C-alpha positions as CSV (number, residue, x, y, z in Angstrom):
1,M,-15.6,-5.0,-7.0
2,T,-13.6,-2.0,-7.6
3,A,-10.6,-1.7,-10.3
4,L,-8.4,-2.3,-7.4
5,E,-9.9,-5.6,-6.5
6,N,-10.0,-6.8,-10.3
7,H,-6.4,-5.8,-11.2
8,N,-3.9,-8.6,-11.8
9,F,-1.0,-7.0,-10.3
10,G,1.5,-9.8,-11.9
11,E,0.9,-7.8,-15.4
12,V,2.3,-4.3,-14.4
13,D,5.7,-3.7,-16.1
14,I,7.2,-1.2,-13.6
15,F,10.1,-0.2,-16.3
16,T,7.7,2.0,-18.1
17,E,6.5,5.3,-17.2
18,D,3.0,4.5,-18.3
19,S,2.9,1.3,-16.1
20,R,4.4,3.4,-13.2
21,K,1.5,5.9,-13.6
22,K,-1.1,3.1,-13.5
23,L,0.7,1.7,-10.4
24,A,0.6,5.1,-8.7
25,Q,-3.0,5.3,-9.3
26,L,-3.7,1.9,-7.8
27,I,-1.5,2.9,-4.8
28,T,-3.6,5.9,-4.1
29,K,-6.8,4.0,-4.6
30,L,-5.6,1.6,-2.0
31,F,-4.8,4.7,0.4
32,D,-8.3,5.8,-0.3
33,H,-9.8,2.5,0.4
34,W,-7.6,2.6,3.7
35,K,-8.9,6.1,4.5
36,L,-5.4,7.5,4.9
37,D,-4.7,11.2,5.3
38,S,-2.2,12.8,3.1
39,I,0.5,12.6,5.6
40,S,0.2,9.0,6.3
41,S,0.2,8.4,2.6
42,L,3.1,10.4,1.8
43,C,4.9,8.5,4.7
44,L,4.1,5.1,3.3
45,L,5.6,6.3,-0.2
46,G,8.7,7.3,1.5
47,L,8.1,11.0,0.3
48,S,8.1,14.4,2.2
49,P,5.2,15.9,3.9
50,S,5.6,18.8,1.7
51,S,5.0,16.6,-1.4
52,R,1.1,16.7,-1.2
53,A,1.1,17.8,-4.7
54,M,2.6,14.6,-5.8
55,L,-0.2,12.5,-4.5
56,S,-2.8,14.5,-6.5
57,K,-0.5,14.0,-9.7
58,Y,-0.1,10.1,-8.7
59,R,-4.0,9.9,-8.4
60,S,-4.8,11.7,-11.7
61,G,-2.0,9.5,-13.5
62,K,-0.1,12.7,-14.3
63,S,3.2,11.3,-12.7
64,G,4.2,7.7,-11.9
65,I,5.8,6.0,-9.0
66,Q,9.5,6.9,-9.0
67,N,11.8,4.7,-10.9
68,T,13.9,4.3,-7.8
69,M,14.3,0.8,-5.8
70,D,13.0,2.3,-2.8
71,S,9.9,3.6,-4.2
72,L,9.2,0.5,-6.2
73,D,10.1,-1.7,-3.1
74,R,7.5,0.3,-1.1
75,A,4.9,-0.1,-4.0
76,G,5.4,-3.7,-4.1
77,W,5.2,-4.2,-0.1
78,L,1.9,-2.1,-0.2
79,L,0.6,-4.2,-3.0
80,S,1.7,-7.4,-1.1
81,I,-0.3,-6.2,2.0
82,H,-3.4,-5.6,0.0
83,K,-3.3,-8.9,-1.8
84,S,-2.9,-10.8,1.5
85,L,-5.8,-8.9,3.2
86,R,-7.8,-9.8,-0.1
87,L,-6.8,-13.5,0.4
88,L,-7.6,-13.6,4.1
89,Y,-10.6,-11.5,4.0
90,P,-12.3,-12.2,0.8
91,H,-15.9,-11.7,1.8
92,N,-15.5,-9.0,4.3
93,E,-14.5,-5.7,2.8
94,S,-14.8,-3.8,6.2
95,I,-12.0,-5.9,7.8
96,R,-9.9,-5.9,4.6
97,Y,-9.9,-2.1,4.6
98,T,-9.7,-1.3,8.3
99,W,-7.2,-4.0,9.4
100,I,-4.2,-1.8,9.2
101,K,-5.8,0.6,11.6
102,R,-7.0,-2.2,14.2
103,K,-4.7,-3.1,17.1
104,N,-2.9,-6.1,16.8
105,K,-1.2,-8.2,19.6
106,M,1.7,-9.2,17.2
107,F,2.6,-5.7,17.2
108,D,2.7,-5.0,20.8
109,N,-1.1,-4.0,20.6
110,R,-0.3,-1.4,18.0
111,Q,-1.7,-0.7,14.9
112,P,0.0,-2.0,11.6
113,I,-0.3,1.6,10.0
114,E,1.8,2.8,12.9
115,I,4.6,0.0,12.5
116,M,4.6,0.8,8.7
117,K,4.9,4.7,9.2
118,E,7.5,4.4,12.1
119,E,9.6,1.7,10.6
120,G,9.5,2.5,6.9
121,I,10.2,0.1,4.4
122,I,11.1,-2.4,7.2
123,G,7.6,-1.6,8.7
124,L,5.9,-2.5,5.4
125,A,8.0,-5.5,5.0
126,K,7.3,-6.7,8.6
127,V,3.3,-6.2,8.2
128,S,3.5,-8.1,4.7
129,R,5.5,-10.8,6.0
130,Y,3.2,-11.3,9.2
131,L,0.3,-11.4,6.7
132,D,2.0,-13.9,4.7
133,Q,2.2,-16.2,7.8
134,L,-1.2,-15.9,8.6
135,R,-2.4,-17.0,5.2
136,G,0.3,-19.9,5.2
137,A,2.3,-18.5,2.3
């Protein structure tokens, strides 16, 4: 299991810079597992495509997720999606990390990643809530 799999997300104190740096590292690790390109990663974080350097800072722990409601909400939705996928597919890492790129009837045969990118924070919430329904939460 990876550090991402073992992490207890409930213990993250988002009000300290150090915690937001760790959160940024977790999110970029998740993006690596999902095999997202920089543009998709930036889009999910609500950042400009010209902010590629920020991803490197996030990945290395030199910078934390911004202390804004939008940024923290996005991080929360992303971790919620990851948690649901971990619970739904505990023994199938392949599905867990490719699910967002698989066409889904619930999303008019579109990929969940498309919904998240096109609809922004609303799309992140929509995908997360759908997964919550699947697992009966």
